[in-house]
C-alpha angles and dihedrals in degrees: 000000000000128000092275093057097254121137114237116209121201122198110234098181120033094168121109122233108274135187115239132170129009124347121182100218133347118192120208118222092231094048137282132070143230131214120186145054127342135199119188091343092307131108108264138170105355133356148136119238127185119191126212087259088060094250108149125201116191115183148057128344137192121196094333097317132099105258128159127011120350148141129233118207139166125225110224127211092258091056097255125124127242117205117229109164138353122184145060128346132193127188092348093308135098106264130155127015117354149140123234126200113202128206094244092057098263119137128203125192122181142066129339137194123191095341093313132104105254128161128013118351147142127224129195109205124209089240091064096256121128130203120196121179145051127354133193127184092349094309136099102262127159131013116353150135125243116201114199123212092237091060102263122118141191125215119189145062130341132192127188091349096308134097106266129165131003117359148148123228118201115208094200097183096051097036096236132131121211116201119186150099125295132201120191092340092310119113107229099182132001147157123226121218131187100220109147105016093141092056096047121108094229108013117203115266093216113104120237106259121230117255107257102169116115093207108019095170093055090047093053091045091053091046092055096038093099090060097041094119091054092056098043094092137115117283097237131000128198091261091051092052091052090048093051090051090050091051091050091050097052100038088093093050092052091064092051097047110100091207090063095066104019094111100015122122094221141045116244094216092056096048121088114230117191116228110269102164091116098026092103089064091053099055116136111287111204092198090069095051 
């Protein structure tokens, strides 16, 4: 009490009630529940959260956001679980190394950034095709390899999800190699070579014509002159070196992945693939022509 006879009250605890530590199950008023650790009334460390749409996240948290390693699943009407994503999270978004399972049966494994495929990765498509290489902003962009379900494959550059730039297309059934320049999945100029006709499953019946050009080097140079600026690039960049290492690492896993050959018309182990580990360094150099 002060000198005027009034009572003075002093707040001793200005902090609100907060949840800390482990709680068995917390039910949200709008639907869903959470079971795990809390820190200042936010999900923290480890916990399992199920939304009202039956999406279940099981993994690490940091101040109320998914952060660290975790798995996203969906509970189906029959009680079974459907896998969606397993990997790293950062600031409530998929970031880092992770594996995504799509509704159409496709599977992607590689690096993510802000919920988008970004970096090195491999995707098995439901059609039987496989893409292995670089990604940017959720699209195939950079150096990569595209394996087709019918046995053919393309090695070269991609941009915005399409074949763009220098590349080599292997016609595995006919035993021919097509080297050229692509633009939006369309080959603008190329040169066909019969390299492994004897190893092909169904070699082409057309005979190899005799070379009748008086100056073949000048002819090829003139043919590729329109796309000279596209080919005047460095042989290998730092990103390309990392991509080549990534391709070498996962070549073995491609053969073991059932999605890779589920609808294919051939068996990878029975098909002869010529060595192409250094083929990128031996692309046609117009300066030598």
